[in-house]
C-alpha positions as CSV (number, residue, x, y, z in Angstrom):
1,X,29.9,-23.2,10.6
2,X,26.3,-22.3,10.1
3,X,27.0,-21.0,6.6
4,X,28.8,-24.2,5.8
5,X,26.0,-26.4,7.0
6,X,23.5,-24.3,5.0
7,X,25.6,-24.6,1.9
8,X,25.9,-28.4,2.3
9,X,22.2,-28.7,2.8
10,X,21.5,-26.7,-0.3
11,X,23.9,-28.7,-2.4
12,X,22.3,-32.0,-1.1
13,X,18.8,-30.8,-1.9
14,X,19.7,-29.6,-5.4
15,X,21.4,-32.9,-6.2
16,X,18.6,-35.0,-4.8
17,X,20.9,-36.3,-2.0
18,X,19.4,-36.5,1.5
19,X,21.3,-35.7,4.6
20,X,20.4,-38.1,7.5
21,X,19.6,-36.0,10.5
22,X,19.2,-37.5,14.0
23,X,15.5,-37.8,15.1
24,X,14.2,-37.0,11.6
25,X,12.7,-40.1,10.0
26,X,10.6,-40.4,6.8
27,X,8.5,-43.6,6.9
28,X,7.2,-45.0,3.7
29,X,4.6,-47.6,2.9
30,X,2.9,-49.4,-0.1
31,X,-0.6,-48.8,-1.2
32,X,-2.5,-51.7,0.4
33,X,-4.0,-52.3,3.8
34,X,-1.2,-54.3,5.5
35,X,1.4,-51.7,4.5
36,X,-0.7,-48.8,5.5
37,X,-1.2,-50.3,8.9
38,X,2.5,-50.8,9.3
39,X,3.5,-47.4,8.2
40,X,0.9,-45.8,10.5
41,X,2.0,-48.0,13.4
42,X,5.6,-47.1,12.8
43,X,4.8,-43.4,12.6
44,X,2.9,-43.5,15.9
45,X,5.5,-45.5,17.6
46,X,8.5,-43.4,16.5
47,X,6.6,-40.2,17.2
48,X,6.0,-41.4,20.7
49,X,9.7,-42.1,21.1
50,X,10.5,-38.5,20.2
51,X,11.3,-38.7,16.5
52,X,10.2,-36.1,14.0
53,X,8.3,-38.4,11.7
54,X,7.0,-37.8,8.1
55,X,4.6,-40.6,7.0
56,X,4.6,-41.1,3.2
57,X,2.5,-44.2,2.7
58,X,0.4,-45.3,-0.3
59,X,3.3,-45.6,-2.8
60,X,3.8,-48.3,-5.4
61,X,6.3,-50.9,-4.6
62,X,8.9,-50.0,-7.2
63,X,8.5,-46.3,-6.6
64,X,8.9,-46.8,-2.9
65,X,12.1,-48.8,-3.2
66,X,13.6,-46.3,-5.6
67,X,12.7,-43.5,-3.2
68,X,14.5,-45.3,-0.4
69,X,17.6,-45.9,-2.5
70,X,17.6,-42.2,-3.5
71,X,17.4,-41.1,0.2
72,X,13.8,-39.7,0.1
73,X,12.5,-42.5,2.4
74,X,14.4,-43.6,5.5
75,X,12.4,-46.6,6.6
76,X,9.7,-48.9,5.5
77,X,8.6,-52.6,5.8
78,X,9.6,-54.9,3.0
79,X,9.1,-58.5,2.1
80,X,12.2,-60.7,1.7
81,X,10.9,-62.4,-1.4
82,X,10.1,-59.0,-3.1
83,X,13.6,-57.8,-2.6
84,X,15.2,-61.1,-3.7
85,X,13.1,-61.5,-6.9
86,X,12.0,-58.0,-7.9
87,X,14.9,-55.8,-6.8
88,X,17.9,-58.2,-7.0
89,X,16.8,-60.6,-9.8
90,X,17.5,-63.8,-7.8
91,X,15.2,-66.6,-8.9
92,X,16.8,-69.6,-7.3
93,X,14.8,-71.4,-4.6
94,X,16.1,-70.5,-1.1
95,X,15.1,-71.3,2.4
96,X,13.5,-68.4,4.4
97,X,16.7,-68.0,6.4
98,X,18.9,-67.9,3.2
99,X,16.5,-65.6,1.5
100,X,16.8,-63.1,4.4
101,X,20.6,-63.4,4.5
102,X,20.9,-62.9,0.7
103,X,18.8,-59.8,0.6
104,X,20.5,-58.4,3.6
105,X,23.9,-58.8,1.9
106,X,22.8,-57.6,-1.5
107,X,20.9,-54.5,-0.2
108,X,23.7,-53.6,2.1
109,X,25.7,-52.8,-1.0
110,X,23.0,-50.3,-1.9
111,X,23.1,-48.5,1.4
112,X,20.1,-50.3,3.0
113,X,20.1,-52.3,6.2
114,X,17.6,-55.1,6.9
115,X,16.7,-55.2,10.6
116,X,15.4,-58.3,12.3
117,X,12.6,-60.1,10.3
118,X,9.2,-60.6,11.9
119,X,7.4,-64.0,12.0
120,X,4.9,-62.6,9.5
121,X,5.3,-64.2,6.1
122,X,2.8,-62.9,3.5
123,X,3.4,-65.7,1.0
124,X,1.0,-67.9,-1.0
125,X,-0.8,-70.6,1.0
126,X,-3.6,-73.1,0.6
127,X,-6.5,-72.9,3.0
128,X,-9.6,-74.8,4.0
129,X,-12.6,-74.0,6.1
130,X,-11.5,-74.8,9.7
131,X,-14.3,-77.2,10.5
132,X,-13.8,-79.1,7.2
133,X,-10.0,-79.4,7.7
134,X,-10.5,-80.6,11.2
135,X,-13.1,-83.2,10.1
136,X,-10.9,-84.5,7.3
137,X,-7.8,-84.4,9.5
138,X,-5.9,-82.2,7.1
139,X,-3.3,-79.9,8.8
140,X,-0.5,-79.8,6.2
141,X,0.0,-79.8,2.5
142,X,1.3,-83.3,2.8
143,X,-2.0,-84.3,4.5
144,X,-3.8,-82.7,1.6
145,X,-1.7,-84.6,-0.9
146,X,-2.5,-87.9,0.9
147,X,-6.2,-87.1,0.9
148,X,-6.1,-86.4,-2.9
149,X,-4.2,-89.6,-3.5
150,X,-6.7,-91.5,-1.4
151,X,-9.3,-90.2,-3.8
152,X,-11.1,-87.9,-1.4
153,X,-13.6,-85.6,-3.1
154,X,-11.9,-82.2,-3.0
155,X,-12.4,-79.2,-5.2
156,X,-9.9,-76.2,-5.5
157,X,-10.1,-72.5,-6.3
158,X,-7.0,-70.7,-7.6
159,X,-6.3,-67.4,-9.1
160,X,-5.4,-67.5,-12.8
161,X,-1.8,-66.3,-12.3
162,X,-0.9,-69.0,-9.8
163,X,-2.5,-71.7,-11.9
164,X,-0.4,-70.7,-15.0
165,X,2.9,-69.6,-13.5
166,X,6.0,-71.8,-13.8
167,X,6.5,-71.8,-10.0
168,X,2.8,-72.2,-9.3
169,X,0.2,-75.0,-9.3
170,X,1.9,-77.7,-11.4
171,X,5.2,-77.5,-9.6
172,X,3.3,-77.5,-6.3
173,X,1.6,-80.8,-7.2
174,X,4.9,-82.2,-8.3
175,X,6.6,-81.2,-5.1
176,X,4.0,-82.9,-3.0
177,X,3.4,-85.8,-5.4
178,X,-0.3,-85.5,-6.0
179,X,-2.5,-84.8,-9.1
180,X,-5.8,-82.9,-9.3
181,X,-7.8,-83.1,-12.5
182,X,-8.7,-79.9,-14.4
183,X,-12.4,-80.4,-13.7
184,X,-11.7,-80.1,-9.9
185,X,-9.9,-76.7,-10.2
186,X,-11.8,-73.4,-10.7
187,X,-9.8,-70.4,-11.8
188,X,-11.1,-67.0,-10.6
189,X,-10.0,-63.6,-9.3
190,X,-8.3,-63.7,-5.9
191,X,-11.1,-62.0,-4.0
192,X,-13.6,-64.5,-5.4
193,X,-11.5,-67.4,-4.1
194,X,-12.1,-66.3,-0.5
195,X,-15.8,-66.0,-1.2
196,X,-16.1,-69.4,-2.9
197,X,-14.2,-71.1,-0.1
198,X,-16.3,-69.4,2.6
199,X,-19.6,-70.2,0.8
200,X,-18.6,-73.9,0.5
201,X,-18.5,-73.8,-3.3
202,X,-14.9,-75.3,-3.1
203,X,-13.0,-77.2,-0.5
204,X,-9.5,-75.7,-0.9
205,X,-8.5,-72.2,-1.9
206,X,-5.4,-70.2,-2.7
207,X,-4.9,-67.4,-0.2
208,X,-2.2,-65.0,1.0
209,X,-1.0,-65.9,4.5
210,X,-1.7,-62.6,6.3
211,X,-4.9,-61.7,4.6
212,X,-7.6,-60.5,7.1
213,X,-10.2,-62.7,5.6
214,X,-8.5,-65.8,6.9
215,X,-9.5,-65.3,10.5
216,X,-12.7,-63.5,9.6
217,X,-14.0,-66.5,7.5
218,X,-12.6,-69.1,9.9
219,X,-10.1,-70.6,7.4
220,X,-7.3,-73.0,8.3
221,X,-4.0,-72.3,6.5
222,X,-2.4,-75.6,5.6
223,X,1.2,-75.8,6.7
224,X,3.7,-75.9,3.9
225,X,5.7,-78.6,5.6
226,X,8.1,-79.1,2.6
227,X,8.8,-75.4,2.2
228,X,7.5,-75.1,-1.4
229,X,6.3,-71.5,-1.3
230,X,8.9,-68.7,-1.4
231,X,9.5,-66.7,1.8
232,X,8.0,-63.2,2.0
233,X,9.0,-62.5,5.5
234,X,8.2,-58.9,6.6
235,X,11.0,-56.8,8.1
236,X,11.9,-53.2,8.6
237,X,14.5,-51.9,6.2
238,X,16.3,-48.6,6.9
239,X,18.8,-46.5,5.1
240,X,22.2,-47.3,6.6
241,X,23.0,-43.5,6.7
242,X,19.9,-43.0,8.7
243,X,20.7,-45.8,11.1
244,X,24.2,-44.4,11.7
245,X,22.6,-41.1,12.7
246,X,20.1,-42.9,14.9
247,X,21.8,-46.0,16.2
248,X,19.1,-46.7,18.8
249,X,16.6,-47.1,15.9
250,X,17.6,-50.7,15.3
251,X,16.7,-52.0,18.7
252,X,13.5,-49.9,18.7
253,X,12.3,-51.3,15.4
254,X,13.4,-54.9,16.2
255,X,11.2,-54.7,19.3
256,X,8.2,-53.9,17.1
257,X,9.1,-56.5,14.5
258,X,9.2,-59.2,17.2
259,X,5.5,-58.7,17.9
260,X,4.3,-59.5,14.4
261,X,3.4,-62.9,13.0
262,X,0.9,-64.3,10.4
263,X,-2.0,-64.5,12.9
264,X,-1.4,-61.0,14.2
265,X,-1.1,-59.4,10.8
266,X,-4.2,-61.2,9.6
267,X,-6.2,-60.0,12.6
268,X,-5.0,-56.4,12.1
269,X,-5.9,-56.6,8.4
270,X,-9.3,-58.0,9.2
271,X,-10.1,-55.2,11.6
272,X,-9.6,-52.7,8.8
273,X,-10.9,-54.7,5.8
274,X,-13.7,-56.6,7.4
275,X,-14.7,-54.7,10.6
276,X,-14.0,-51.3,8.9
277,X,-12.1,-49.8,11.9
278,X,-9.8,-47.0,10.9
279,X,-6.2,-47.7,10.2
280,X,-5.1,-45.1,12.8
281,X,-7.3,-46.7,15.5
282,X,-6.1,-50.2,14.7
283,X,-2.4,-49.2,14.8
284,X,-2.9,-47.2,18.0
285,X,-4.7,-50.0,19.9
286,X,-2.1,-52.5,18.9
287,X,0.7,-50.3,20.2
288,X,-1.1,-49.6,23.4
289,X,-1.9,-53.3,24.0
290,X,1.8,-54.1,23.7
291,X,3.0,-51.3,25.9
292,X,4.6,-49.3,23.1
293,X,2.4,-46.2,23.5
């Protein structure tokens, strides 16, 4: 029996196929702060639960996805919109719930299981300085449209990609029925948008919903009350073979997923990017605060 197992393992390794072994988990992650926090947090959490964990964070998105499909990565956190658009070539507009269900069904055919999504949705958003939004009474994108249509003096900062893309700035104005003149819109790099908004050079800026600079700079994210922006809900995705070898992993990861939302992820990102706390310490303190370590 030992000889047979050794032979099967050798064949699997030679052919690039991974054998899912109980309690052995390879955790992947992309190469930006939010993903590095999540992969580190997951590694610490699963290690504490008794798994033998190999952390392989810092990978490019397409490379990471391919590594998971090939069996080299067992588990990582993915965004529903990324799987829908980039990996499954679906471009139709779907609700957040339908987006999740669609990628869950499509990726199941590829041997991947989407676990429960968190309430963190790292999608596009428009933000204002919190005190300015409160003073103007602007809470939602519909409120913003009303303010523009009532000829309030508002200036905007967008990155060049969003300004030009076919599902970007112009369709947003059409969806919410408002029009901003070109002279009131500045196009700049994403990082400069945050600075311009913070420094009161503009009134409204394009942001990403879980960016750590949102709480650090006291920004208010305007509610997308008509659901214009695509859903990029964050969820753990695990190889089905790995889940079958470790059936308790689903409940364990769902427990962690339930703790995450936009505000939480923005705060964790800010601790790393703004306060310069190490990723390891940020992940550890979060798990300890929530009774998972």
